[in-house]
C-alpha positions, 0 to 999 in steps of 0.5 A: 139621590136624583136631582133635576137637571136644573138643580144639578146645574145650579148646585155645580155653579154654586160649588164653582163660585163658592169653593173654587173661586171663593165667591169671586163672581168676577172670575166666573166662567160661562157655563160652557167655558172650560174650567181648566183653560179659564184658570178656575180649576187645577189638578187639586180642584179636579179632586175637590170637584170629584169629591163634591159630585160624589157627596152632593149627588150620590154618584161614583166617579170612576177613574176612566170617567175623569176626562174633560168631556165629563168634568171640564165645564159647568154644562159638562159636569151637570150633564155628566151627573144627570147621565149618572143619575139616570 
């Protein structure tokens, strides 16, 4: 299931806002900001994010891919998903 890079980015932002921040837009980090350092996500949230990625985009997140370079920030998640879909 391929989605445009913009579509991926928008869906990831929506997930962060709705599922991790429970709609609290005042706490929304910038797209390049760390989700961990900004306090948006914790270890349980990482698992939710992985589940979202796998279900929403039809890609498998391997254990070795659960690194900050792939999952810590909206821009990073969107780039990771786009690479996986290529």
